[in-house]
N, C-alpha and C positions, 0 to 999 in steps of 0.2 A: 621153613622161611617163614619169617611173622606173616601175620596180613594187618598187622594195628601196630604204630609207635605211639601211642598215648604216654607210655613210660619213658618216653625218648625227644619230648619238645625239648629239649634243650639241648644240642649238642658241640664238641668243635665243628666237627667237617660237616656238610651234607653234600653226596654228590648224587650228580641228575646222569643218568645212564649205567645199566647194569651189564653194556659187553668189553670187548678187552679192555681200552684204557678205561671205565670207571674201575672194575674187577683191581687191574692192575693200581691205578692209583688211590685206591680201596686200602689195597694189602703195605703201602708205604707209609700210608699219612698210620694207619695204626700202631707198623710197627716205630712211628718214632713220635706215639706214643699220644695220637690223638681220638678224640671219641669220634669214630664215623658210622652216618647212615649213607643207604645206598637205597636211591629210586629208582627203581624199573618199572616201565610201563607193561612190558609185557609180564606174564605168569607163569615164563623161563628166563633165567637169566642167558646171554649171551646166544641166544637164537645167531646171528649172522657169527659168531665168531663159528659156532655149530657144522658151517655148510660151509666154514673158509679153505678153501686148496678143495674140493669136492670131498670136505669133511675131515678130510689128513692134515689141514690147518698149518701154509708157509709159515713158520713164525717169521724168520727172518732167515738173511740171503749173506753167503761169506764173502760175497763179490760187493758188497754191500760200498757204492762210494755217493755221494753229490749231486751225480750229474743223474741218477735214478729220481731226479727227484727234480722234475719239469717243472714245477710247481710251489713255489716256497722253499726252494735251494739254497738260501741263503739260512734260514731255521734249521731246515732238518741239516743240515753241515752241519750249527752251531750242536744240536742235540746229540748227533750219530759221534762227532769227535769226545761225548762225555760218559753215552752208553754205545759203545761200540759193539760190534757181532760178538764179542768175548765177551764181554759183559752181560748181556742180553741170554748165552747160552746157557750161563753160572745162573745168572734169573733163575733159569726155569728148572736147569738143575737140580741148583736147594733145594726148589720145591719138590722134585723128588719126579720130575718129569727128563725119560728119559730119550734120548737126540741123534735124530741119524741127519749125515748130512752127503746130498747125490751127486754124485761127478760135476754136475750144472750153480753149487755153490746152493742151493736150495735146503731148506733147513724143518723136520720139520720132526712129527714125537714119534720115536721110534712102535710103537701100536700102531700107525698110523694112520689113529683117532682125534679128531680136533677135541669131542671131548676131552681127551687127558691130559689138555690143558688150561680146558673151561671147568672142568673139574678141580687141578691142584689150584687156580687161582682163588676160585669162589671159597674149595675150604681151606684155605689159607687164609683168607682172609677172615672168613667166618670162627675162624682156632684164636685166631689174635686180639678176635671181638668186634669186630666190624660186622655193624646191624641190617639185615639187609628186607629193601620190600616191594615182596612182587605185584604186579600189579597197580603200581601205586604212578601212576600217570601225571605228571605235574604241571597243573597248570598257569601257575603265575608265578613269578617269585619277584619280591620286593627287597631292596636296603634300605635302613633305617640304621640304629644303633648296631640289629643284628640283621642276618636276612631272615628273608619269611617266607616261607614255602608250602604252597599250597598245593597237592594230590588230590585226587581223585578217593573219596575215600577215603579219605587218613584228618588229623585235623591240623593244625597248623605248626609247622618246625620251625623251631627258631635254631639260628646255625653263627657261628662267628665267620666263617669263611665257607665261601661256596665252589665247589669244581661242577664244571660244563663238562660231560663227556656222551653229549647224544648224540655222536654220530652224522648219518646222512641219510637221505632218504632212500640211494639205493636201494633194492632188496624189498622191498614194499610186503613183500608177499613174507617176510620173516621179521614183517612189524616196524621196520626202522619208517622215518617221517621226516618231515622241517620243524620238527621241535623243536629244536635245539636253537637255530635260526631266530622262530620266535622268537624265544628264550634271553639268547644274548642281546638282540636289538632292547628290548626293552632292557638290559643294562646297560645300555649306552652303546651298542657297536654296530657297526659299519661292518655290514653283510655284500663281498662282494656275489659277482652273476654266479646261481651255481649248474652247474648242468653237468651231466651222467658222464663217468671215463669210465675207461678198462669196459669197454665195455662192445661188443659188435656191430660191424657196418652192413648196412642195406647199400645194395649197388644195382643200380640201372641196367647195364647189358643184361640180357635176358639169355645171351649166350652162355655165358656163365653157370648156369644151373649144368649143361653137362660137365664141365667138373663138383660138382654136388660129391660131397665125400674124402677128394685130391689133397694131400697136406703135402704141401713141398718146403722146402728151404728156401725163404723169400723174401725181397726187401721191396718193402709198402714204401711208395713215396707220394706224398699229398703237394698239388700244386702250391697251398697254403703256409708248406714245413713241417717236422713235425716227423719224418721217412723214421722209422723202424723195420729190424729187422728181424726175422727167427722162421717158428713156424709159422705159416696161413695153410687157414684150413680153407674150404670153398665149400660153401652149404648152398641149400635151396634158394635160402634169401639174401645174401653175397657174403661177406666174407669174414672169420675168425681165426680163432688161435691169438696165443701172442704177441703178432707182430700184428694183426687189424688191432689187434687188443690196443698194444702199445702207442702205434699210431692217433687210437680215437679217439687221446684229449685235443690235438689239433684239430680234427676235422671236428667233433660234435661240438666248438664254441667257433666254430665255420657258419654260415648264416646259404638256404639252398646248396644247389648241386655243386656237387667238390672233384674238377679231373686229378687222379693220380696214376701214379705209372708200377707196374706192377714189376718190380728184377727177379729172375726163377734163375740166376746167376750171379749176385750179389758177390762171388768170389774170384771171377776174372776183374780186373780193373778198365776201367772207357778200353777201348778200344782192342781190346784182346779175345771177344771173344769173336769178333768174327772172323781173325785169323786164324781159331781154334776151329771154327766151323771150315773154314776152308781147307785147312789143313787134314782135318778129316774126313772130306770128300774127296781129297785126294787118299786117304787109305784104303777106304769102299769106295769104288769107282761106279763099283755096276751095282751096287745097291739101289734094289729102289727105294723112291726120298720117306717111303712109307716105313721100308726098314730102316734105313739111314738111322733113326730116331732111338730106334734098341739099346736100350745101355744106359741116352740121353735121360731122353724124357719116360713119364708117362705112356700109355694107353694113347688114355683118355686125350691129355695136353698134346699131345702129338698128334692125333689127328685135325683136336679142333685149329692147333697152332699151320696146319694145312691148307684147311676152309680157308679160314681170315688171312693166307697167304695168296690165297688162293694159284696152289700147284698139286697138280694132279700130281695123286699118289706111283700112277705106274714112274711117272718120271722117274730114272737113277739120278745120285750123288751126283756120278763126271760131268750130269747134261745139265747140271744149275751154273749157273751165269753167275756172272757177279751182288748183279744188283737182286736175283733172288735171295744169293747169300744173304745178301745187307740186311733184304725184307724180314727175313726168321732171322738175322740175331738181331734188330730191331726191335719184332711181336719178343722176343723169349727174354730183351733186356728192358723195354720198355712197354708193357705192354697194356693199351691206356684201360683204364675204367673211372666211370663216374660216381661215388659214393655223394648219395642221396639222400643221408641220416643213418640215425644207428639204433639200438635194439627195445632203446631207454632203460628208463629208472631198473623193471623187473630185472634186467638181464646185463644190468651194468655192476661192476667190483666198487665201485669208487666212486666220489664225488671228484671235479676242478669247481672249486669257488669256496667261497664258505668266508667267516668270519676271517678279517682282514688283517695278517696278520703284521702288520705293523702298528697295529695297537696292545699288543701280547711283548713281555720282556722277554726273550730270548734262553735268559740266562733258569727264572723259576715257572713260565707259564701263565704268570700272570696278568692280570687287567690289566692295565694304563690309563681306564676310563672309571677302571668300578675299584674301591681296595677293597681286598679281600678276593676279589673274584679272580678264580683261574679254569682255565679251558684246553682240553687237551684234543690230540687222536685227532677223527675226521671231519671234525667240526670245523677246523678251523683252514683256510684255505692254502692245504698243501698236500701234495697228490704226486707219489710216483709211482713207476713201474709195476709193470705184474713181479712176481717171483718172492713175498711178503717184505718186499719195500713196505706198503701200506702197515702191515702189522709190526712192522719194528717203531716206524711213527709213530704209531698206536702205544705202544712198553714204552720207547723213551719219554716223551711228550707224560704219560702218566705218572711214570716214577718222578720226573722234577719236579712234577705239581703237586703230588702227594707228600713228598719233602717239604718242597718249600712250604703246602699251605700249613701245616705241622708246627714251622716253626713258630717260634715265641709265641703259643700258645698261656 
């Protein structure tokens, strides 16, 4: 990594941000013949990428769909139509990254290490001629006949075009900041309110701590909308796992406490589960109600259900009245829980909100406000569900912007 850009004070394209989107944009631009410099405020580029997917880097998903982007669906659809899963997989395979696809559709590097992806991107961009500067936090940008980029400890750099790939404030412990919003605003862009998303949830009910460590296939249904289904993890503070994390977008945007319902049996249609319980009770009429749950519920959830339903554990299944069966069914399919907030930016995987996408050309990621400016990745008001969706958007928007920025230089 070079520490000075004194010999590159006039370039074609400056890229602010050396993360997933910035590195991909740099590679696309240098492959198109542009002289490129990447400014990264951290001493090590791609720190968030190195930590993604628990260090494994879930870089896309075979089941990718525009519906997986509750924020920015139209823009995401335009991009993934041009840069689909096959395209992104081939892109990384051409960089030398072997991939594996898990049964649920998630795609990872075969090494199981995010460093394989970050390293391949950085080396490929540098081998093609991109110059990268670590520890160079950009403090301001301005637009005259050229862009002027001022970075800490560096002389001012002039560039014909500028790509903002600064990311969001998610994971500040890895160097993430809100700098990108400040820079985009200084260049004429509006910023929609920004919230942490894909983040664990805090709940009010202390009784749920009895389920701490339990994992269940469930559906979380917030009263404000945005229901999600998948693995739900109960913790000392509340809820985590893909189910809660994917529901967090709607809940993070809400004000104050939000009522939710947990459905522990989402595979049953409405009305079918009470009939199932009644039929089960007829099959095992002599079982104590506690034993009636064996094979149906984990023991901790069975005990909590009995306590909440107010049923004595020695009562037999055959003694359950229709109203008691209805009470059990109601709990297990509509368990009430109150979400009081989330775990904040330190545990958020992404951001909801950002640069208003109505101000961005969907075909090129070019700004409609400032000529020669392009904006990519998480800095935009686009966010997807967990499972590789946000990284796919980072790659697609970066490749689009890198190529478009290099045209006509």
